[in-house]
N, C-alpha and C positions, 0 to 999 in steps of 0.2 A: 122568563129569562132571569138568570141569576144576577143579583145586584153586586157589583164589584167596586171596592174603594181602591183607587190607585194614587197613593200619596206622591206628591211631586218633590223630589229632592232639591229642586231649585230653591226651596224655602228652608232647607235644613241648615243646621250649623255645621259647616265643613270641618270645624275643629273637633267635632264629635260625631262625624258622619257614620262611622261604623257602629257606634253605640246606638245612635238614633235609628238606624236601619234594623238593628237587633230588636229594639223596642217595638217597632211597628210589627215585626214578625211575631213577637211574643203576644201582641194584642190581637193576632189572628188575621192580619192583612196578608193577602196573597200576591198582590201586584205592587210594582214600584215604577212610577212614572219618571222617566229620565229625559229632560229637555236638553237637546243639543242645539246650540246657537252658534252660527259661524261669523257673525259680525257683518254679513253681506245681505242675506235674506232678511234678517232682523238686525237692528243696530248692536245688540248686546252679544257678548261672547260668554259661554258658560264653561263647558268642559267637553272632552272628547273620549276617545277609546281608552287612554290610560286609566282614567277614573273608573270607567265601567269595568274594565278588566280587574281592577283592584277590588271593587266591591263584589264582583261576581265570585271571587274565590271563597268568600265567606257567607254567601247568601243563596238560598234556594227559591227566592221570590221570582215571579214572572217579570222579566225586564221588559217594560212597555216603553220602548225608545221612540221618542218624538223628534224627528230630524227637521229642525227649522233652519234648513240650509239650501243653498242654490244647487240645482242639479244633483240631488242626493244619489242618483244611480252610480256616481263615481266612487262612492265610499260605502256602499251597502255591505260588501264583503268584509270590510274592516269592522263594521259594527256587529255583524254576525259572529266574527271571530272573537270579538270582545265579550260576547255573551248575551246579545239581544235575543229575545223570544218573539217579540212583536216589533216590527218597524213601521212607523207611520210617517208618511211624507206629505208635504203640502202640494195640493193640486197646482197652486199658483207658481210653484218653484220647479216644476218638471216640464221640460220641453216635450217629452214623450211619456205621459203618465202611464199608459198601458205597458210600455216596455219596462218601466220602473217597477210597477206592480208585479209583472211576470218574473222579473229578476228576484224580487223578494221571495215570491212563492217557490221559485226553482231552488232556493237555498234551504227550503224546508221550514221557513218562518211564516208566521201570520203577517198579513199585509193590511195596513190601515192607510186611509187617505184623510187628510185634514183640510178643512175649509175655513178661511178667515171670515169674520163677520160680514164683509161685503161681497163674498163670493156666493154665487147661486148654486143650487143643488144640481143644476143641469151639467155642471162640470164632472159629476159622478157618472153620467150616462154611459160612457164607454167601459167603465170598470166595475160598476155596481155589483155585478154577479161574479166578479173575480176576487173581491176583497173580503176580509173578515171583519173589518171595523171601519166606521167613519167617526172621525173626531171633529166635533163642532166646537170651534173657538167662540167662547162667550166673552172674550176680551180681545183686544188687538194683540197679536203675538209678540213676545220679546221681553216682557217684564212681568214679574209677579206682583201681587197685591192690588191689582186693578179691580174696579167694580164690575159686577155682572151686567152684561148688556141685555135688557129685557126681551128684545126682539129675537134673541136666540131661542126662546121657548117655542115660538111659532115655527121656527126653522126645524127644531127637533120634531115637532108634530108632523110637519110636512115630510121630513125625511123618513119617519116611521111609516107613514102612509105610502110613500114612494117605494120603500123597500118591500113592504107587504105586497104591493101590486106587482112588483118585479119578481117576487118569490125569492128575494135575496135575504138569506139568514145572516144578518150582520149584528154585531154589537154596536151600540150608539154610545160613544164616549163624549163627555163634555168637559171642557177645561177653561177655567177662568172665573174668578170671583165667586166660587161656590163655597157656601158655609152651611152649617147645620140649620140655620134659620131660613135658608132658601132652597135647600136641596130637595125638599118635597115637591116643589114646583117643577124642578128639573126631571125628577122621576116620573111625575104624573104626565109630563109632556112626552115621555117615551124613552128617555135615556136609561141605560143600565150599567154604564161604567163611569164612575165619578172621580175626576181628578181634583185633588185639593192639596195645597201646599201650606200656606200661612196658617190655616185653621187646623192643621195637623201638627206641624213642627214647632209652632210658637205656643209655649205654655206646656201643660202636662200632656204628653203624647198619648199615654194610655187612656186618659180621660177623653181626649179629643177624638180618638178612634171610637171609643164607646159611644160618644154622642152621635156620631154618624151611624153606628150600628143600630142604635135605638130608633133613629129615623127610618132606617131601612126596614126594620121589623114592623114599624108603624105602617109604612107603605104596603108591605106584603099583606098585612092584616086587612087593609082597605081593599086591596085587590081580591083577596079571598072572599070577603063579605059581599063584593059586587058580582061574584060569579053565581 
């Protein structure tokens, strides 16, 4: 499965957001992770549809929209119209997860479900064969710059096994505390979509993306040699 880097604009410099998004595109990135926080499901507030509409006008990236909001089914159409390609909702925030997933899919978008560190994989049982991606949070949601929670690695392994047994062809995305010096562990556990904010947007963006790409190539070589 293809390894994908999804830089999180939560860590970007909003005074230079357009320029920084152009830079990651020039570096060969294909996804953009967009964290929407409502101040209810998580304490913080980030941004909403006006920002997404604005950057959509000048970007061909896949918009990987992560809704950290209560009852996201209420606003799915707004985010579709703003330019989302993938919408991920939190299992914990949906009173009817299946209905929410079905609504996303009915709009022609890819559907993801996110699990907080303390949420078990059994929450995925009703929807696993209906979704395109599972997002494993490796920090508590709501703030950038937190340290990676090591127990997330076993959760990724367990999810990969669960998906294979169910015949579910899903991407496994991981978000929180990932850096070039620990990303190999995340890939080896079974993830293929890597969210990173601080270690992309802080410092030299082109160099930071290249550091991840080097790790991805190293991982792919290990996999090839093991076959």
